[in-house]
C-alpha positions as CSV (number, residue, x, y, z in Angstrom):
1,M,0.0,0.0,0.0
2,L,2.9,2.4,0.6
3,D,3.5,2.4,-3.2
4,D,0.1,3.6,-4.0
5,K,0.1,7.3,-3.4
6,K,-3.5,7.8,-4.6
7,E,-4.9,5.1,-2.3
8,I,-2.9,6.7,0.7
9,G,-4.5,9.9,-0.3
10,K,-7.9,8.6,-0.4
11,L,-7.4,7.1,3.1
12,L,-6.2,10.5,4.5
13,I,-9.2,12.2,3.0
14,K,-11.4,9.7,4.6
15,L,-10.0,10.6,8.0
16,V,-9.9,14.3,7.4
17,E,-13.6,14.4,6.2
18,V,-14.6,13.3,9.7
19,Y,-14.7,16.4,11.8
20,T,-13.2,15.7,15.3
21,P,-12.7,18.6,17.5
22,P,-11.7,17.6,21.2
23,G,-14.3,15.2,22.6
24,S,-15.5,13.8,19.3
25,E,-12.7,11.5,18.4
26,S,-14.9,8.4,18.8
27,K,-16.4,9.3,15.2
28,L,-13.2,7.9,13.7
29,H,-13.1,4.5,15.7
30,N,-15.2,2.4,13.3
31,I,-13.0,3.6,10.3
32,L,-9.8,3.0,12.2
33,F,-10.9,-0.5,13.4
34,E,-11.6,-1.5,9.8
35,L,-8.4,0.0,8.6
36,A,-6.3,-1.8,11.3
37,R,-8.0,-5.1,10.3
38,K,-7.1,-4.7,6.6
39,L,-3.5,-3.8,7.5
40,G,-3.2,-7.1,9.6
41,F,-2.8,-5.6,13.1
42,D,-3.0,-8.1,15.9
43,D,-4.7,-6.3,18.7
44,T,-7.0,-3.2,18.4
45,Y,-8.9,-1.6,21.2
46,V,-10.1,1.7,22.7
47,D,-9.2,2.6,26.3
48,D,-11.2,4.3,29.0
49,V,-10.8,7.8,27.8
50,G,-11.2,7.1,24.2
51,N,-7.5,6.6,22.9
52,F,-7.3,4.3,20.0
53,F,-4.6,1.6,20.1
54,T,-3.6,-1.1,17.6
55,S,-0.4,-3.3,17.5
56,R,1.5,-5.8,15.5
57,G,4.3,-8.2,16.6
58,K,5.4,-9.6,20.0
59,G,8.5,-9.4,21.9
60,P,10.4,-7.7,24.8
61,I,11.0,-4.5,23.0
62,K,7.9,-2.1,22.7
63,I,7.8,0.8,20.3
64,L,5.0,3.3,20.6
65,L,4.1,5.5,17.6
66,A,1.7,8.1,19.0
67,S,-0.3,10.9,17.5
68,H,-3.7,12.4,18.1
69,L,-7.1,12.0,16.6
70,D,-8.6,15.5,17.5
71,T,-8.1,18.8,15.6
72,V,-8.6,22.4,16.6
73,P,-12.3,23.5,16.1
74,G,-13.4,24.9,12.8
75,K,-14.5,23.1,9.7
76,L,-12.5,23.4,6.5
77,E,-13.3,22.3,3.0
78,V,-11.5,19.1,2.2
79,S,-9.8,18.9,-1.2
80,F,-7.2,16.7,-3.1
81,D,-5.7,17.8,-6.3
82,G,-3.8,14.7,-6.8
83,K,-0.7,16.2,-4.9
84,V,-1.9,18.2,-2.0
85,I,-4.5,17.4,0.5
86,R,-6.2,20.3,2.2
87,G,-8.5,20.0,5.2
88,R,-8.7,20.3,9.0
89,G,-6.2,17.8,10.5
90,A,-4.5,16.9,7.2
91,V,-1.3,18.0,8.8
92,D,-2.1,18.3,12.6
93,A,-2.2,15.4,12.9
94,K,-4.3,12.8,10.9
95,G,-1.5,12.8,8.3
96,P,1.2,11.7,10.8
97,F,-1.2,9.3,12.5
98,L,-2.0,7.7,9.2
99,S,1.7,7.4,8.2
100,F,2.3,5.7,11.5
101,L,-0.5,3.1,10.7
102,L,0.7,2.4,7.3
103,A,4.4,2.2,8.2
104,A,3.8,-0.1,11.2
105,G,1.5,-2.4,9.1
106,E,4.4,-2.8,6.4
107,V,7.5,-2.9,8.7
108,S,6.4,-4.8,11.7
109,E,6.2,-8.1,9.5
110,S,10.0,-8.1,9.1
111,I,10.9,-7.3,12.7
112,S,11.3,-10.1,15.3
113,G,11.2,-9.6,19.1
114,V,9.4,-6.3,18.7
115,K,5.9,-5.1,19.5
116,V,4.9,-2.0,17.5
117,Q,2.0,-0.1,18.9
118,V,0.2,2.8,17.2
119,A,-1.8,5.2,19.4
120,G,-4.3,7.9,18.3
121,L,-4.8,10.0,21.4
122,V,-7.7,12.2,22.4
123,R,-8.0,15.9,23.4
124,E,-4.5,16.8,22.5
125,E,-5.8,20.2,21.2
126,L,-7.5,20.9,24.5
127,D,-6.1,19.6,27.8
128,G,-4.0,16.6,26.8
129,L,-6.3,14.0,28.4
130,G,-5.2,11.1,26.2
131,A,-1.4,11.5,26.8
132,K,-2.0,12.2,30.7
133,H,-4.1,9.1,31.0
134,L,-1.2,7.0,29.6
135,V,1.0,8.5,32.2
136,E,-1.5,8.0,35.1
137,E,-1.9,4.4,34.0
138,G,1.8,3.7,34.0
139,F,2.1,3.1,30.4
140,K,5.7,2.0,29.4
141,A,7.5,1.7,26.0
142,D,11.2,1.3,25.2
143,H,11.0,3.8,22.3
144,V,8.4,6.5,21.6
145,L,7.9,8.5,18.3
146,I,5.5,11.4,18.4
147,G,3.5,12.3,15.1
148,E,3.3,16.1,15.0
149,P,3.9,18.5,12.1
150,T,7.5,19.4,11.8
151,N,7.8,19.9,8.1
152,L,10.0,16.9,7.3
153,G,12.5,17.7,10.0
154,I,13.2,15.5,13.1
155,A,12.2,17.3,16.4
156,I,14.0,16.3,19.6
157,A,12.4,18.8,22.0
158,Y,9.0,20.2,22.8
159,R,8.5,23.5,24.7
160,G,6.6,23.4,27.9
161,S,3.0,24.8,27.8
162,I,0.5,26.5,30.3
163,T,-3.0,27.2,29.1
164,A,-5.2,29.1,31.6
165,E,-8.4,30.9,31.7
166,A,-8.4,34.2,33.4
167,R,-11.7,35.7,34.9
168,I,-12.3,38.8,36.8
169,R,-15.4,40.7,38.1
170,A,-16.2,44.4,38.7
171,R,-19.1,46.5,39.8
172,G,-19.6,47.9,36.4
173,G,-21.4,51.2,35.6
174,H,-22.4,53.4,32.7
175,S,-20.1,54.3,29.9
176,S,-21.1,58.0,30.3
177,A,-19.3,58.1,33.5
178,P,-16.6,55.5,33.7
179,Y,-14.8,57.5,36.3
180,I,-17.3,56.5,38.9
181,G,-17.8,52.9,37.7
182,E,-15.5,49.9,37.3
183,S,-14.9,47.9,34.2
184,A,-14.0,44.3,34.3
185,L,-12.6,44.6,30.7
186,D,-10.2,47.4,31.8
187,K,-9.1,45.2,34.7
188,I,-8.5,42.1,32.7
189,L,-6.7,44.1,29.9
190,N,-4.3,45.4,32.6
191,F,-3.5,41.8,33.5
192,L,-3.1,40.6,29.9
193,L,-0.7,43.6,29.2
194,D,1.3,42.6,32.3
195,V,1.4,39.0,30.9
196,K,2.7,40.2,27.6
197,R,5.4,42.3,29.3
198,N,6.5,39.5,31.6
199,F,6.5,36.7,28.9
200,A,7.6,38.9,26.0
201,G,9.8,36.3,24.1
202,S,10.1,36.4,20.4
203,S,11.9,33.1,19.6
204,Y,11.7,29.4,20.3
205,D,14.5,29.8,22.9
206,E,12.5,32.3,25.1
207,I,9.3,32.4,27.1
208,T,6.4,33.4,24.8
209,S,2.7,34.3,25.5
210,A,-0.3,34.4,23.5
211,I,-3.8,35.7,24.3
212,T,-6.2,33.4,22.5
213,T,-9.7,34.6,23.6
214,L,-11.2,37.7,25.2
215,S,-14.8,38.3,26.0
216,A,-16.6,40.9,28.2
217,G,-19.8,43.1,28.2
218,D,-23.2,42.7,26.7
219,W,-24.1,46.3,25.7
220,P,-22.2,49.3,24.1
221,G,-23.3,51.7,27.0
222,R,-22.6,49.5,29.9
223,L,-19.3,48.9,31.6
224,P,-18.8,45.1,31.8
225,E,-19.2,43.5,35.0
226,E,-17.3,40.3,34.1
227,A,-14.4,39.6,31.7
228,R,-12.6,36.4,30.7
229,A,-9.7,35.5,28.6
230,H,-7.4,32.6,27.7
231,V,-3.7,32.8,27.7
232,N,-1.1,30.4,26.6
233,I,2.5,30.4,27.8
234,R,5.3,28.5,26.0
235,F,8.8,28.0,27.4
236,P,11.9,25.9,26.4
237,R,13.8,23.2,28.4
238,K,15.9,25.7,30.3
239,Y,12.9,26.9,32.3
240,E,11.0,24.8,35.0
241,L,7.3,24.5,34.8
242,D,6.8,25.2,38.6
243,A,8.8,28.5,38.2
244,V,6.9,29.8,35.1
245,M,3.6,28.8,36.7
246,G,4.6,30.6,39.9
247,D,5.2,33.8,37.9
248,L,1.9,33.6,36.1
249,L,0.0,33.0,39.4
250,D,1.7,36.0,41.0
251,L,0.6,38.2,38.2
252,A,-3.0,36.9,38.5
253,E,-3.0,37.6,42.2
254,R,-1.5,41.1,41.7
255,H,-4.3,42.0,39.4
256,G,-7.1,40.2,41.4
257,V,-7.7,37.8,38.6
258,E,-9.1,34.3,39.2
259,L,-6.9,31.9,37.2
260,K,-8.1,28.3,36.1
261,I,-5.3,26.2,34.8
262,I,-6.6,24.1,31.9
263,D,-3.5,22.4,31.0
264,S,0.2,22.4,32.1
265,T,2.9,20.4,30.4
266,P,6.7,20.5,31.3
267,P,9.2,20.9,28.4
268,V,11.0,17.7,27.2
269,E,14.1,17.0,25.2
270,V,16.0,13.9,24.1
271,G,19.6,13.5,23.2
272,L,20.9,13.4,19.6
273,N,22.5,10.0,20.5
274,S,19.2,8.3,21.5
275,K,18.5,5.2,19.5
276,M,15.3,6.5,18.1
277,V,16.8,9.7,16.9
278,R,19.8,8.0,15.4
279,A,17.4,5.6,13.6
280,M,15.3,8.5,12.2
281,I,18.4,10.3,11.0
282,R,19.5,7.2,9.2
283,G,16.1,6.7,7.8
284,C,16.0,10.1,6.3
């Protein structure tokens, strides 16, 4: 099948046409069970949180090929011109996931003493529930390869991430006399500006911040009584998760902002001399 690009394209289109924002990944399960059967996988199942697993081979060495089934929300028209597939998830990350399935289906036949397992994880674009569940359940593998868009390069590091919802209340008032009222929007904007000043990096090696949502108010002439926003902080391996989190929480306390942490993930980096990295370099 790996030699038939048109057939592979059709398979990817079939996956991309199924709209799977976080929480709806199960819509892919029937398609994936059938595909795994056709590819000759030995054991296919879905775990308690909806992660899809399929494996081939037996042996003491376990290789995990993990990607995710969900996409960011927002439907896109799916198209294929014979060379390029366009659609939500074509790159992030149904393309990488399908490549894992096809490669494992072909290669594992010639490998002895190795179990190759492919995982399609859930809610990667929200709170990382699928991956966190594996950690909590004590999942172990000798080698792990993550399927994410990296152009055609080999990534050995992943920046840490904190996603949080900020919320603040104020007594409100009328827009004709803001000097005697109190605007929740003004207050949360001050907090967000402070976040941007304190996490003002502009490159991969620095701490960066992004404001991804902002909402407040329900009428042009009324000062908002409540405002909320989402922020995302990214940081490289030289920074510790607890330290960055502490700085963010301090800012929230200083501004009287209630901060709900949606997801927090420490940075990770593997050495260039690891077996998986060396194998990938040789393969490319």
